[in-house]
PAZAPA-4460 file (N, C-alpha, C; in steps of 0.05 Angstrom, whole numbers, plus 32768, in hexadecimal, padded with zeros to 4 digits):
% residues 221
    n_x    n_y    n_z   ca_x   ca_y   ca_z    c_x    c_y    c_z   seq   type   mol
   813A   82C0   88DC   815A   82C6   88DA   815E   82E7   88DC     1      M     A
   8170   82EE   88EC   8173   830B   88F2   818E   8315   88DF     2      K     A
   8185   832C   88D2   8199   8336   88C0   819E   8355   88CC     3      V     A
   81B6   835D   88D1   81BD   8377   88DB   81CA   8384   88C2     4      A     A
   81C2   8399   88BC   81CD   83AB   88A5   81D9   83C7   88B2     5      I     A
   81F3   83CC   88AE   8201   83E0   88BB   81FD   83F8   88AB     6      I     A
   81F5   840F   88B4   81F2   842A   88A4   8205   843C   88AF     7      L     A
   8215   8447   889B   822A   845A   889E   821F   8475   8891     8      F     A
   822B   848F   8898   8227   84A4   888A   8231   84A0   886B     9      P     A
   821E   84A0   8859   8227   849E   883D   8221   8484   8833    10      G     A
   8217   846E   8841   820D   8458   883C   81F3   8460   882B    11      T     A
   81EF   844F   8814   81D7   8455   8804   81C8   843B   87F8    12      N     A
   81D2   8421   8804   81C3   840B   87FD   81B6   83FB   8814    13      C     A
   81B3   8407   882B   81A8   83FA   8842   818C   83F0   883D    14      E     A
   817A   8400   8831   8162   83FB   882D   815F   83E5   881A    15      E     A
   816B   83E5   8804   816C   83CF   87F1   8175   83B6   87F9    16      D     A
   818A   83B6   880D   8192   839F   8819   817F   8392   882C    17      T     A
   8170   83A2   8837   815C   839B   884F   8144   8392   883F    18      A     A
   813D   839C   882A   8124   8390   8816   812B   8377   880C    19      H     A
   8144   8372   8801   814C   8359   87F6   814A   8341   880D    20      A     A
   8155   8347   8821   8153   8331   8839   8137   832F   8845    21      F     A
   8127   8345   8843   8109   8344   884C   80FD   8331   8835    22      K     A
   8103   8330   881D   80F6   8320   8808   80FC   8303   8810    23      L     A
   8115   82FB   881B   811D   82E3   8824   8113   82DC   883F    24      L     A
   8100   82EB   884B   80F2   82E1   8864   810A   82EC   887D    25      G     A
   8119   82FC   887A   8129   8301   8894   811F   8319   889F    26      C     A
   8125   8317   88B9   8122   832E   88C9   813A   833F   88CC    27      Q     A
   8136   835A   88C0   814B   836A   88B8   814A   8383   88CC    28      T     A
   8167   838E   88D3   8166   83A4   88E2   817F   83B8   88D9    29      Q     A
   8174   83CF   88D1   818C   83E4   88C9   819A   83F3   88E5    30      I     A
   81AF   83ED   88E6   81BD   83F7   8901   81D2   840D   88F8    31      I     A
   81CD   8421   8908   81E1   843B   8904   81FC   8433   890F    32      W     A
   8210   843D   88FF   8229   8435   8904   8236   843B   8921    33      H     A
   8226   844E   8930   8232   8454   894C   8229   843D   895F    34      K     A
   821B   842C   8958   820F   8415   8969   8229   8404   896C    35      E     A
   822D   83FA   8983   8246   83E8   8987   823C   83C9   898E    36      D     A
   8221   83C3   898B   8217   83AD   8993   8209   83A1   8979    37      K     A
   820C   8386   8970   81FE   837D   8958   81F3   8360   8963    38      I     A
   81D8   835C   8961   81CD   8342   8962   81C1   8339   894D    39      D     A
   81CE   8329   893D   81C5   831F   8924   81D4   8304   891B    40      A     A
   81C8   82F8   8909   81D3   82E0   88FC   81E7   82E6   88E5    41      D     A
   81DC   82FB   88DA   81EC   8306   88BF   81F0   8325   88C3    42      L     A
   8207   832D   88C0   8210   834B   88BE   8215   8353   88A3    43      V     A
   820A   8364   8898   820E   8370   887E   8217   838D   887F    44      V     A
   822F   838E   8870   823C   83AC   886C   8232   83B2   884E    45      L     A
   8220   83C6   884D   8215   83CA   8832   8225   83DF   8823    46      P     A
   821A   83E0   8809   822A   83F4   87F6   8222   8412   87FE    47      G     A
   8235   8423   87F1   8230   8443   87F5   824A   844B   87F3    48      G     A
   824B   8462   8800   8266   8473   8800   8267   847E   881F    49      F     A
   826E   846B   882F   8270   8472   884E   8285   848A   884F    50      S     A
   827D   849D   885D   828E   84B5   8862   8299   84C2   884B    51      Y     A
   8286   84BE   8833   828D   84CB   881C   82A7   84C0   880E    52      G     A
   82B0   84A9   8817   82C7   8499   880B   82E0   84AD   8811    53      D     A
   82E1   84BF   8822   82F9   84D2   8828   8311   84BE   8831    54      Y     A
   8328   84C7   882E   8343   84BA   8830   8343   84A3   881A    55      L     A
   8335   848E   8821   8332   847A   880E   8316   846B   8817    56      R     A
   830B   8458   8805   82F2   844D   880B   82F7   843D   8826    57      T     A
   82E3   843F   8836   82E1   8431   8850   82F4   8436   8865    58      A     A
   8309   844B   885F   8320   8452   8870   8315   845C   888D    59      A     A
   82FC   846A   8888   82F4   8479   88A6   82DF   8465   88B1    60      I     A
   82CF   8458   88A3   82BB   8449   88A7   82C6   8430   88BB    61      A     A
   82DB   8428   88B8   82E7   8411   88CC   82E9   841A   88E6    62      K     A
   82E8   8433   88EC   82EE   843C   8908   82D4   8441   8918    63      F     A
   82BE   843A   8908   82A3   843D   8913   829E   842A   8929    64      S     A
   8291   8431   8941   828B   8421   8956   827E   8404   894D    65      P     A
   826C   8405   893A   8261   83ED   892E   8272   83D7   8924    66      A     A
   828B   83E3   8919   82A1   83CF   8910   82AB   83BD   8924    67      M     A
   82AD   83C7   893E   82B9   83B7   8952   82A5   839F   8956    68      Q     A
   828A   83A5   8958   8277   838F   8959   8279   837C   8941    69      A     A
   827D   8389   8927   8283   837A   890F   8296   8365   8913    70      V     A
   82AC   836D   8921   82C8   835B   8921   82C0   8348   8938    71      K     A
   82B0   834C   894F   82AA   8339   8962   8296   8324   8954    72      E     A
   8284   832F   8945   8274   831B   8936   8285   8306   8925    73      H     A
   8298   8312   8918   82A9   8302   890C   82BC   82EE   8919    74      A     A
   82C3   82F5   8932   82D1   82E5   8945   82C0   82CC   894F    75      K     A
   82A8   82D2   8950   8294   82BC   8957   828B   82A8   8944    76      K     A
   8294   82B2   892B   828F   829D   8917   8276   82A8   8908    77      G     A
   826B   82C1   890D   8252   82CB   8901   8258   82D0   88E2    78      G     A
   8243   82D1   88D3   8244   82D8   88B3   8243   82F2   88B1    79      Y     A
   8254   82FE   889D   8257   8319   8896   8255   831A   8878    80      I     A
   8244   832E   886B   8247   8331   8850   8251   834F   884A    81      L     A
   8263   8354   883C   8269   8370   8835   8265   8373   8818    82      G     A
   8252   8386   880C   8249   838F   87F4   8256   83A9   87ED    83      I     A
   8266   83AA   87D4   8272   83C0   87CE   8283   83D0   87E2    84      C     A
   8277   83E5   87EB   8285   83F5   8800   828A   83E3   8819    85      N     A
   8274   83D1   8820   827A   83BE   8833   8290   83AB   8830    86      G     A
   8297   83A1   8813   82AC   8390   8811   82C7   83A1   8816    87      F     A
   82C7   83BA   880D   82DF   83CE   8814   82E4   83D0   8832    88      Q     A
   82D0   83CD   8844   82D2   83D0   8861   82DB   83B5   886A    89      M     A
   82D4   83A1   8860   82DF   8386   8868   82FE   8381   8862    90      L     A
   8305   8390   884D   8323   8391   8845   8332   83A4   8859    91      L     A
   8324   83B8   885D   8333   83CB   8872   8332   83C1   888E    92      E     A
   8322   83B3   8893   831F   83A8   88AD   8334   838F   88B2    93      L     A
   833B   8383   889A   834E   8369   8898   833E   8352   889C    94      G     A
   8322   8356   889A   8312   833A   889D   8316   832F   8883    95      L     A
   831C   833C   886F   8322   832D   8852   8340   8338   884B    96      L     A
   834A   8326   8837   8365   832B   882E   8362   833E   8812    97      K     A
   837A   8350   8814   8379   8361   87FA   8374   837F   8802    98      G     A
   8371   838E   87EA   8369   83AA   87EC   8359   83B1   87D3    99      A     A
   8352   83CB   87D5   8343   83D6   87BB   8354   83F1   87B6   100      M     A
   8355   83F3   879A   835D   840A   878B   834A   8414   877B   101      R     A
   8350   842D   876F   8340   843A   875D   833D   8427   8747   102      R     A
   8324   842A   8737   8320   841B   871E   8338   8424   870D   103      N     A
   833F   840F   86FD   8357   8410   86EA   8351   8427   86D9   104      E     A
   833B   8430   86D0   8339   8446   86BD   832C   8461   86CB   105      N     A
   832E   845D   86E6   832A   8476   86F6   830D   8480   86F7   106      L     A
   82FD   8471   86E9   82E1   847A   86E8   82CD   846B   86F6   107      N     A
   82B9   8472   8701   82A5   8465   870F   8294   8454   86F9   108      F     A
   828F   843C   8703   827F   842A   86EF   8266   8424   86FB   109      V     A
   8252   8425   86EE   8237   8420   86FB   8228   8411   86E2   110      S     A
   8222   83F9   86E1   8215   83E9   86D0   8212   83C9   86D6   111      K     A
   81FF   83BC   86CB   81FD   839F   86CE   8219   8394   86C7   112      Y     A
   8222   837D   86D0   823D   8370   86CC   8235   8352   86CE   113      H     A
   823F   833F   86BD   823D   8323   86C3   8256   831D   86D3   114      H     A
   824F   8304   86E5   8263   82FA   86F6   8262   82DD   86F2   115      L     A
   827B   82D1   86F6   827B   82B4   86F7   8281   82A8   8714   116      K     A
   8272   8293   871A   8277   8287   8731   828F   8278   8732   117      V     A
   82A6   827B   8741   82BE   826E   8741   82BF   8259   8757   118      I     A
   82AF   8260   8770   82AD   824A   8781   8292   8250   8790   119      S     A
   8284   8236   8792   826C   8237   87A3   826A   8223   87B9   120      N     A
   8287   8220   87C5   8286   8211   87DE   8287   8223   87F5   121      N     A
   826F   822F   87F6   826C   8244   8810   824D   8247   880B   122      N     A
   8244   8252   8822   8226   8259   8823   821B   826B   8811   123      K     A
   822A   8281   880D   8224   829A   87FD   821D   8291   87E0   124      F     A
   822C   8280   87D7   8226   8279   87B7   821D   825B   87B5   125      L     A
   8214   8250   87CF   820E   8231   87CE   81F8   822D   87BC   126      A     A
   81E5   8240   87B3   81CE   823E   87A3   81D8   8240   8780   127      N     A
   81EF   8246   8782   81F5   824C   8762   820B   8235   875B   128      L     A
   820F   822D   8742   8222   8219   8737   823B   8224   8731   129      A     A
   8250   8215   8735   826B   821E   872D   8269   8225   8711   130      K     A
   8277   823B   8709   8279   8247   86ED   825D   8252   86E3   131      N     A
   824A   8253   86F5   8230   825E   86EE   8232   827F   86E6   132      E     A
   8226   8289   86D6   8228   82A2   86D1   8211   82B5   86D9   133      V     A
   8215   82CC   86EB   81FD   82D7   86F3   8201   82F6   86EA   134      V     A
   81ED   8305   86EB   81EC   8321   86E3   81E7   8333   86F6   135      N     A
   81F6   8342   8706   81F6   8351   871C   81FE   836E   8718   136      I     A
   81F3   8383   8722   81FD   839F   871D   8217   83A3   872C   137      P     A
   8225   83B5   8720   823F   83BF   8730   823C   83DC   872F   138      I     A
   8248   83E8   8745   8248   8407   8747   825F   840F   8759   139      A     A
   8275   8416   874F   828A   841E   875E   82A5   842C   874E   140      H     A
   82B0   843A   875E   82C9   844B   8751   82E0   843E   875E   141      G     A
   82DF   842E   8774   82F9   8421   877E   82F5   8406   8784   142      E     A
   82F0   83F3   876D   82EC   83D8   876C   82FE   83C8   8762   143      G     A
   8317   83D6   8761   8330   83C4   8755   833E   83B6   876B   144      N     A
   8334   839C   876F   833F   838E   8784   835C   8385   877C   145      Y     A
   836B   8386   8794   8389   837D   878F   8391   836F   87A6   146      Y     A
   83A0   835B   879F   83B1   834C   87B6   83CC   8341   87A8   147      T     A
   83DE   833A   87B7   83F9   832E   87AE   83F5   8312   87A6   148      D     A
   8407   830A   8796   8405   82F1   878A   8406   82DA   879E   149      E     A
   8414   82DD   87B6   8411   82C5   87CA   83F9   82C0   87D5   150      D     A
   83E9   82DC   87DA   83CF   82DA   87E4   83BA   82D5   87D3   151      T     A
   83BE   82DC   87B8   83AC   82D2   87A2   83AD   82B6   879E   152      L     A
   83C6   82A6   87A2   83C6   8289   87A0   83B7   827E   87B5   153      K     A
   83BD   828A   87D1   83AF   827B   87E7   838D   827F   87E4   154      S     A
   8386   8293   87DA   8369   8299   87D5   835F   8282   87C4   155      L     A
   836D   827B   87AC   8361   8267   879B   8365   824A   87A9   156      Y     A
   837A   8248   87B8   837F   822A   87C2   8369   8225   87D4   157      D     A
   835F   823D   87E4   834B   8235   87FB   832F   823C   87EF   158      N     A
   832A   8241   87D5   8311   8243   87C8   8305   825B   87D4   159      E     A
   8314   8273   87D9   830A   828A   87E2   8303   829F   87CD   160      Q     A
   830E   829B   87B3   8303   82AB   879E   82E8   82A2   8795   161      V     A
   82D3   82B3   8799   82B7   82A9   8792   82AC   82B2   8776   162      L     A
   82B3   82CB   876D   82A7   82D6   8758   82BB   82E2   8743   163      L     A
   82B6   82E1   872D   82CA   82F2   8718   82BB   8302   8704   164      K     A
   82C2   831A   86F9   82B5   8323   86E5   82B7   8317   86CC   165      Y     A
   82A1   8315   86BD   829F   830B   86A4   828B   8313   8692   166      C     A
   828B   8309   8677   8275   8311   8666   825F   82FB   8669   167      D     A
   824B   82FE   8659   8233   82EC   865B   8238   82D1   8654   168      S     A
   8250   82C9   8646   8257   82AE   8642   826D   82A4   8657   169      H     A
   8274   82B1   8667   8289   82AA   867F   82A4   82B2   8679   170      G     A
   82AA   82C1   8663   82C2   82C7   8660   82CC   82E4   866C   171      N     A
   82E4   82DE   867B   82EA   82F3   868D   82EB   8311   867E   172      E     A
   82DF   8326   868A   82E0   833E   867D   82DD   8355   8697   173      I     A
   82F6   8363   869A   82F9   8372   86B1   82F1   8391   86B0   174      N     A
   82DD   8398   86C3   82D5   83B0   86C1   82E6   83C8   86D1   175      P     A
   82F9   83BB   86E2   8306   83CE   86F4   8325   83CA   86F6   176      N     A
   832B   83B7   86EC   834A   83B1   86F0   8350   839E   8706   177      G     A
   833B   8392   8713   833D   837D   8726   834F   8366   8722   178      S     A
   8364   835F   8734   8374   834B   8730   8364   8332   872D   179      V     A
   836F   8326   8713   835F   830C   8709   8340   830D   8706   180      D     A
   8337   8326   8700   8319   832C   86FE   830B   8327   8714   181      S     A
   8315   8325   872E   8309   831D   8744   82F0   8331   874F   182      I     A
   82DB   832A   8751   82C3   833A   8758   82BE   8334   8777   183      A     A
   82C2   831E   8785   82BA   8315   879E   82CC   82FF   87AA   184      G     A
   82D0   8301   87C2   82DF   82EE   87D4   82D2   82E5   87ED   185      I     A
   82DD   82D5   87FD   82D7   82D1   8818   82EE   82C9   882A   186      C     A
   82EB   82C9   8843   8300   82C1   8853   8304   82A2   8857   187      D     A
   8317   8298   8864   8321   827E   8867   8308   826E   8873   188      E     A
   82FA   8277   8885   82E4   826A   8894   82CC   8268   8881   189      S     A
   82C9   8273   886E   82B3   827A   885A   829D   8281   8868   190      K     A
   82A0   8296   8878   828A   82A1   8888   8287   82C3   8885   191      R     A
   829C   82CB   8879   829E   82E9   8874   82A2   82EC   8856   192      I     A
   828D   82FB   884A   828F   82FE   882A   828F   831C   8822   193      F     A
   829E   831E   880D   829F   8339   8801   829F   8339   87E5   194      G     A
   828D   8349   87D9   828C   834E   87BB   8286   836A   87B4   195      L     A
   828F   8374   879C   8285   838F   8791   826C   838E   8789   196      M     A
   8265   837D   8776   8248   837C   876B   8232   837F   877F   197      P     A
   821C   838A   8777   8206   838C   8789   81EE   8376   8786   198      H     A
   81EF   8364   8795   81D9   834F   8793   81BD   8356   879B   199      P     A
   81BF   836A   87AF   81A6   8377   87B6   8196   8388   87A6   200      E     A
   81A5   8392   878D   8197   839E   8778   8190   838C   8763   201      R     A
   8193   8372   8765   8187   835F   8754   8178   8347   875F   202      A     A
   8162   8351   876F   8152   833F   8781   8137   8339   8775   203      C     A
   8130   834A   8760   8113   8347   8755   8114   8349   8736   204      E     A
   8107   833A   8728   8106   8338   870B   80FF   8356   8701   205      K     A
   80EF   8364   870C   80EB   8380   8703   8104   8393   8700   206      I     A
   811A   8388   8713   8130   8398   8710   8142   8391   86F6   207      L     A
   813A   837D   86EB   8147   8372   86D3   8156   8356   86D8   208      G     A
   815B   834E   86ED   8162   8335   86FA   8161   832E   8716   209      T     A
   815C   8316   871E   815C   8311   8738   8172   82FD   8740   210      D     A
   8185   8301   8735   819C   82EF   8736   81AA   82F1   874F   211      D     A
   81A8   830B   875B   81AF   8310   8774   81A6   8302   878C   212      G     A
   818A   82FB   8789   817C   82EB   879E   8188   82CE   87A1   213      M     A
   8192   82C5   8789   819C   82A8   878A   81B7   82AC   879C   214      K     A
   81C4   82C2   879D   81D9   82C4   87AD   81D3   82C7   87CD   215      M     A
   81C3   82DC   87D1   81BB   82E2   87ED   81A9   82CE   87FB   216      L     A
   819C   82BC   87EC   818B   82A7   87FA   819F   8295   8809   217      K     A
   81B8   8292   87FC   81C9   827A   8809   81D0   827F   8823   218      G     A
   81CE   829C   882C   81D9   82A6   8849   81C0   82A3   885B   219      L     A
   81A7   829B   8850   818F   829C   8861   8189   827E   886B   220      V     A
   8186   827C   8882   817D   8261   888E   8166   8262   88A2   221      W     A
***
């Protein structure tokens, strides 16, 4: 399986992401954002601070040549995963619904945080049980996911809300003010996924948890 990881100025998680997918037996390639062709089964937009997060997160990255290739990949029904800054990019591109705001307390948060699986009716979370709790690192200053009530209802109706922030017992606890404590969503086709937490940073026990591998391996075939 081919995995393409897009690298932007300011990206800092491309190697972590490549390492995680290599552990899963994938053929990985890190692609500079100036490339306008992508040959892959899965495209990953990794975490970091593309273009220094100037203007707002991902506002400049969406104009990179590679993004046209990402949109073409989506049109063809290809799988896409956006992690942290990558999630913000997918929102800016309109491939996922909603927007990101500054964290409610205006502080950057970086720590392990528990997540509850809301829907596993998709490839990404197919190896996890509904309501299962996992422990995955978060690291963001603009992870406050927002959408209007009608869109929020449609996300729930279509099982597009994937993950919520919670404590170790599954009780909702919100680190950034995100609406309904949402940590991750997908599109209607369930082929485009975005989440603020970093599963690639939780791929080996030596890191404290390998819960992230349970997520990522769902996208591998």
